[in-house]
C-alpha positions in Angstrom: -1.5 -50.2 -5.0 1.9 -49.7 -3.2 2.7 -47.1 -5.4 -0.5 -45.2 -4.1 0.3 -45.9 -0.7 3.8 -43.8 -1.2 2.5 -41.0 -2.8 -0.1 -40.8 -0.2 2.3 -41.0 2.8 4.7 -38.3 0.4 2.2 -35.3 -0.1 0.2 -36.1 3.9 3.5 -36.3 6.0 4.2 -32.9 7.9 1.3 -30.6 6.8 1.3 -27.1 8.3 -1.9 -24.8 7.2 -2.1 -21.4 8.4 -3.2 -17.9 7.6 -3.4 -14.5 8.2 -6.7 -11.9 8.3 -5.1 -8.1 8.4 -7.0 -4.9 8.4 -4.7 -1.7 7.5 -6.1 1.9 7.6 -3.8 5.0 7.2 -4.9 8.7 7.9 -3.0 11.6 6.4 -2.3 14.2 8.9 -2.9 17.5 5.8 -6.3 17.1 3.7 -5.3 17.1 0.0 -7.6 17.5 -3.3 -5.5 15.2 -5.3 -6.1 12.3 -2.7 -8.5 10.9 0.1 -8.0 11.8 3.6 -7.8 8.0 4.6 -8.0 4.5 3.2 -8.2 1.1 4.5 -6.9 -1.9 2.7 -8.5 -5.8 3.6 -5.7 -8.5 2.8 -6.1 -12.4 3.4 -3.0 -14.8 3.1 -3.6 -18.7 3.1 -0.4 -20.2 3.8 0.5 -24.0 3.6 3.9 -25.8 3.8 4.1 -29.8 3.7 7.3 -32.1 3.8 7.8 -35.7 3.0 10.4 -38.1 2.3 10.7 -36.9 -1.1 9.2 -33.8 -1.7 8.4 -30.6 0.0 5.8 -27.9 -0.9 4.9 -23.9 0.3 2.5 -21.4 -0.8 2.5 -18.1 0.7 -0.6 -16.5 -0.9 -2.3 -12.8 -0.6 -5.2 -11.7 -1.5 -5.6 -7.4 -1.2 -8.1 -4.8 -2.0 -8.6 -1.4 -0.8 -12.0 -1.3 1.2 -13.4 1.6 -1.2 -12.6 0.2 -4.4 -13.2 -3.7 -4.9 -12.1 -4.0 -8.2 -8.7 -3.1 -6.9 -8.8 -7.3 -5.5 -5.2 -8.3 -6.5 -3.3 -11.7 -5.8 0.7 -12.1 -5.4 2.4 -14.7 -3.9 5.9 -14.8 -2.1 6.5 -18.5 -2.6 4.5 -20.9 -4.3 6.7 -23.8 -5.1 7.5 -27.7 -5.4 10.9 -28.7 -4.0 13.2 -31.9 -3.7 13.0 -32.6 0.3 16.0 -32.7 2.6 15.2 -36.3 3.5 15.9 -37.0 -0.2 19.2 -35.1 -1.0 20.9 -33.9 2.0 23.1 -31.2 0.8 21.1 -30.9 -3.1 17.7 -29.1 -3.5 15.6 -28.5 -6.8 12.8 -26.0 -6.9 10.5 -25.5 -9.3 7.8 -22.6 -8.9 8.1 -19.1 -7.3 10.4 -18.8 -4.6 12.4 -16.1 -2.6 16.4 -17.0 -2.1 19.2 -14.6 -0.4 21.1 -13.2 -3.9 21.9 -9.7 -2.6 22.1 -8.5 1.4 21.8 -4.7 -0.7 18.9 -5.8 -2.8 17.4 -7.0 0.3 17.8 -3.6 2.5 17.4 -1.1 0.0 14.3 -3.0 -2.2 16.2 -2.2 -5.5 14.1 -4.4 -7.4 17.6 -6.0 -9.3 17.5 -9.4 -8.5 14.2 -10.2 -6.5 10.9 -8.3 -7.4 8.8 -6.4 -4.8 5.1 -6.5 -4.8 4.2 -2.5 -4.3 1.5 -1.9 -2.4 2.9 0.9 0.4 4.9 3.1 -1.2 7.3 3.1 2.3 7.1 -0.9 2.7 7.6 -3.2 -0.2 7.3 -6.9 0.2 10.0 -8.8 -1.5 8.6 -11.9 -3.6 10.3 -14.4 -5.4 11.3 -14.9 -8.3 9.8 -17.9 -10.5 11.5 -20.9 -12.7 13.7 -23.9 -11.9 16.3 -23.8 -8.8 18.9 -26.0 -7.9 20.8 -25.5 -4.7 23.9 -26.9 -3.1 24.8 -26.0 0.2 27.3 -27.5 2.5 28.8 -26.3 6.0 30.9 -24.1 4.2 29.7 -23.3 0.4 26.8 -22.5 -1.3 25.7 -22.7 -4.8 22.8 -21.6 -6.4 21.5 -21.9 -9.9 18.4 -20.5 -11.6 16.9 -20.5 -15.0 13.5 -19.5 -16.5 11.5 -19.1 -19.9 9.9 -16.0 -18.2 10.5 -12.5 -16.6 7.1 -11.8 -14.7 6.8 -8.4 -14.3 6.9 -6.1 -10.9 2.8 -5.5 -9.8 1.6 -3.3 -7.2 -1.8 -1.2 -6.8 -3.9 -0.9 -9.9 -3.8 2.2 -12.4 -6.6 2.7 -14.9 -6.8 4.5 -17.8 -10.3 7.2 -17.2 -11.1 9.7 -19.6 -7.7 10.6 -20.6 -6.7 10.6 -17.2 -4.6 8.4 -15.2 -6.6 7.5 -11.8 -5.8 4.6 -9.2 -7.8 3.9 -6.0 -4.7 4.3 -4.1 -4.0 7.4 -2.3 -0.5 6.4 -2.8 -0.7 7.5 -6.7 0.7 10.3 -7.6 -1.0 11.5 -11.3 1.3 12.9 -13.9 0.8 16.6 -15.1 -2.4 17.6 -16.9 -1.4 20.5 -18.6 2.1 21.7 -20.5 3.1 24.8 -22.8 4.1 24.6 -26.1 5.2 27.9 -28.4 3.2 30.2 -26.5 0.1 27.9 -26.2 -1.6 26.1 -23.1 -2.5 22.4 -24.4 -4.5 19.7 -22.4 -2.9 16.3 -22.0 -5.0 13.3 -22.8 -3.4 9.9 -21.8 -4.1 6.7 -23.4 -2.4 3.9 -21.7 -2.4 0.9 -24.2 -2.1 -2.8 -23.4 1.4 -4.5 -24.1 1.7 -7.7 -25.5 1.4 -10.8 -22.9 4.5 -12.6 -24.9 6.6 -8.9 -24.5 5.9 -8.9 -20.8 6.5 -12.4 -19.5 8.4 -14.8 -21.9 11.9 -13.2 -21.0 14.4 -16.0 -20.5 16.4 -15.1 -17.4 19.0 -16.8 -15.3 21.8 -16.7 -12.5 24.3 -18.2 -10.9 25.6 -17.2 -6.9 28.5 -18.7 -4.7 28.7 -18.3 -1.4 31.6 -19.1 1.0 30.7 -19.0 4.6 27.4 -18.8 7.0 25.7 -15.2 6.6 24.3 -16.2 9.9 27.8 -16.7 12.0 31.4 -15.8 11.2 33.1 -14.6 7.8 31.4 -14.8 4.3 31.9 -13.8 0.9 29.8 -14.2 -2.4 29.4 -13.2 -5.8 26.6 -13.8 -8.4 26.1 -13.1 -12.0 22.6 -13.1 -13.5 21.0 -12.0 -16.4 17.3 -10.6 -15.3 14.3 -8.8 -16.3 14.1 -5.3 -14.8 11.1 -6.3 -12.7 10.3 -2.5 -12.4 7.9 -1.9 -15.8 9.3 0.9 -18.0 7.3 3.0 -19.8 7.6 4.2 -23.6 5.8 7.5 -24.6 4.9 9.0 -28.1 3.2 12.5 -28.2 1.3 14.6 -30.3 -0.6 17.9 -30.9 -4.2 18.1 -32.0 -5.5 21.8 -33.8 -8.0 21.6 -30.9 -5.5 22.4 -28.0 -4.9 19.0 -26.9 -1.7 16.7 -26.5 -2.1 13.0 -27.1 0.1 11.4 -25.0 0.3 7.1 -25.8 1.8 5.5 -23.0 3.2 1.8 -23.9 5.0 -0.3 -21.0 8.1 -2.4 -22.1 10.2 -4.9 -20.5 14.1 -4.1 -20.4 16.7 -6.9 -19.3 19.6 -5.8 -17.7 23.3 -7.6 -16.6 24.0 -8.3 -13.2 27.2 -8.9 -11.4 27.7 -8.7 -7.5 30.0 -8.9 -5.0 29.5 -9.0 -1.0 31.6 -9.6 1.9 30.7 -9.6 5.9 31.2 -10.9 9.1 29.0 -11.5 11.7 29.2 -12.4 15.4 26.5 -12.8 18.3 26.6 -9.3 19.4 27.4 -7.4 15.8 28.0 -7.8 12.3 29.3 -5.5 9.5 29.1 -6.0 5.4 29.7 -4.7 2.2 28.3 -4.8 -1.3 29.2 -3.7 -5.2 26.7 -4.7 -7.8 27.9 -3.8 -11.4 24.6 -3.3 -13.7 24.5 -3.1 -17.7 21.4 -2.6 -19.1 20.0 -4.7 -22.3 16.6 -3.4 -24.3 15.4 -3.1 -27.2 15.2 0.0 -28.9 11.2 0.9 -28.4 8.6 1.3 -31.3 8.9 4.2 -34.5 7.6 7.4 -32.7 8.2 6.6 -29.0 10.8 7.5 -26.4 11.9 5.7 -23.0 14.0 6.1 -19.8 17.5 7.1 -20.6 19.5 4.1 -19.3 23.2 3.9 -19.0 25.7 1.2 -16.9 24.9 1.6 -13.1 27.3 0.9 -10.2 25.6 0.0 -6.7 27.9 0.2 -3.8 26.3 -0.4 -0.3 27.3 -1.3 3.1 26.3 -1.3 6.5 26.1 -3.3 9.7 24.3 -3.8 12.9 24.8 -4.1 17.0 22.3 -6.1 19.7 22.9 -3.6 22.8 21.2 -4.3 25.8 18.1 -7.1 26.0 16.4 -7.4 22.9 17.7 -3.9 21.1 19.3 -3.9 17.5 20.4 -1.0 15.9 21.1 -0.7 12.1 23.3 1.6 9.6 23.7 1.0 5.9 24.5 3.6 3.3 24.0 3.3 -0.1 25.4 5.2 -3.1 24.6 4.2 -7.1 26.2 6.0 -10.1 24.9 5.6 -13.1 26.3 6.6 -16.7 24.5 9.5 -17.8 23.1 9.4 -21.7 21.0 11.5 -23.7 17.6 12.4 -23.0 15.5 11.7 -26.1 13.8 14.7 -27.6 10.1 15.2 -27.8 7.3 18.2 -28.5 6.5 17.4 -24.8 8.7 17.5 -22.0 8.6 14.3 -20.6 10.0 14.0 -17.1 10.9 10.5 -16.8 11.9 9.2 -13.1 15.0 7.6 -12.0 15.2 4.0 -12.4 16.5 4.2 -9.0 14.7 5.5 -6.0 17.9 6.8 -4.4 21.4 8.3 -5.7 22.8 8.3 -2.1 21.1 8.0 1.0 21.2 6.1 4.4 19.4 4.6 7.0 19.6 3.8 10.7 17.1 1.3 12.1 16.2 0.4 15.5 13.8 -2.7 17.2 13.2 -3.4 20.7 11.9 -6.7 21.6 11.8 -6.9 25.6 10.4 -8.7 27.9 6.5 -7.4 27.3 4.1 -8.3 24.8 5.0 -4.7 23.1 7.8 -4.2 20.5 9.1 -1.2 19.4 10.8 0.1 15.6 11.9 3.2 14.1 13.7 4.1 11.1 15.0 7.1 9.6 15.8 7.3 6.1 17.7 10.6 4.7 17.8 10.7 0.9 21.4 12.7 0.7 21.2 13.9 -2.6 17.7 15.5 -2.5 18.2 16.6 1.2 14.6 14.6 2.0 14.1 12.8 5.1 11.8 10.0 6.2 10.9 9.3 9.8 8.4 5.5 11.3 7.8 5.1 14.0 6.0 1.8 14.7 4.6 -0.1 17.9 3.2 -3.7 17.8 1.0 -5.4 20.6 1.3 -9.2 20.7 -0.8 -10.7 23.5 0.2 -14.3 22.7 4.1 -13.2 23.2 4.8 -15.7 25.8 3.3 -18.5 23.7 5.2 -21.1 22.1 3.2 -19.9 19.0 3.5 -16.8 19.4 3.2 -15.9 15.5 -0.5 -16.9 16.2 -3.2 -14.8 17.7 -4.1 -11.4 17.4 -2.0 -8.7 16.8 -2.4 -4.8 17.2 0.0 -2.1 15.5 0.4 1.4 15.4 2.5 3.5 13.3 3.5 6.9 11.9 5.5 8.5 8.5 6.8 11.9 8.9 8.3 13.2 5.7 10.5 16.4 5.3 12.0 17.9 2.0 13.6 21.1 1.1 13.7 20.2 -2.5 10.5 18.3 -3.6 12.6 16.1 -5.4 13.2 12.4 -5.2 11.1 9.7 -4.0 10.8 10.6 -0.5 9.9 14.6 -1.8 7.8 13.6 -4.3 5.4 12.2 -0.9 5.8 15.9 0.8 2.5 16.4 2.8 1.8 12.9 3.1 2.6 12.4 6.5 0.5 9.7 8.2 -0.8 7.6 11.0 -1.6 4.0 10.3 -3.3 1.6 12.2 -3.1 -2.4 11.9 -5.5 -5.4 13.2 -4.1 -8.7 11.9 -5.0 -12.3 13.7 -2.6 -15.3 12.3 -3.9 -18.7 12.6 
């Protein structure tokens, strides 16, 4: 009976339950034959957290779907773990499950998905999620050590894509369908796509691990960190096999493949109450099996990712951030195929910078603006958001109703790159959320 009382005490002490119901709607400023003119998303996010004498547990779940297509229903979790309590082990923590840890500042700010994967529903607003496995963390005032290991390498997910009558379709307005025709020897061929389901074991049974050392506190003063990981490439790669028929049809088989890569990262920075500065250097080396016979896949070479930036807190409630990113990837020969396959870059940007400002003043309104410039492809993304929070003076300002209005404006002179591919998709966004 004594053991039972202890177990009940551990699992019920300090339980916090909350959740969010949210509707997002976006309407495009220009009509197009390739997408709807507007789309709405419903998301429900139950959140539970508890901490007892021995253990701590957290679940941050999101159920999301397009209102126009209930088959798009998707579940994702930023965190879903059980860990030892700080009351049990003050400086040490052991975690089992999915948990988002801070591996790299550059990875977080630029959505690189090198260390932590992302949930991709909105092409310009990714939600970072945690890795899944066993974690050990030691943290004192000056030092932090993080160890991670897992037999699983869960691929990054997002809005669904289907094969339908030889075409690739999606209920998302962010989906950009591939070309439907190509010319070969002065003859035009229609393309029939065949999306092949991979083996589940190939997709998730990918042993992975990492280790990180940090000196200092990223919240105050000087800090520096070094990390190494053998990680999955969270974004799924696609291997392609093409063939021609006498009926004037090109059959293209698409097979998802799941490479790995070695990562080593060095970062350093300095933080004060009014400004901060940081720099990051990441070396990446792909590791993958050869694709099945007859298939070709994305050319991959070693890459060097450099990034840096800083922030300034100005006036009352205004924060301005400036960051720069440059990626050098060693070029490898493009695989030969009867169909000229235009493999997208593994990285969204080669050279880019972004400036962002947020102001939270003495009112229920908060403002945020961002300008991202893709230097390589001469493309711009301007975003502006206004949020109204009637409960801003409340001790629980994160609860209750919130209303948001925003816009994304794009411009490009090349129509290339991550931003360039969305030319003409300027949009107005609206959001209503209730947190409880």
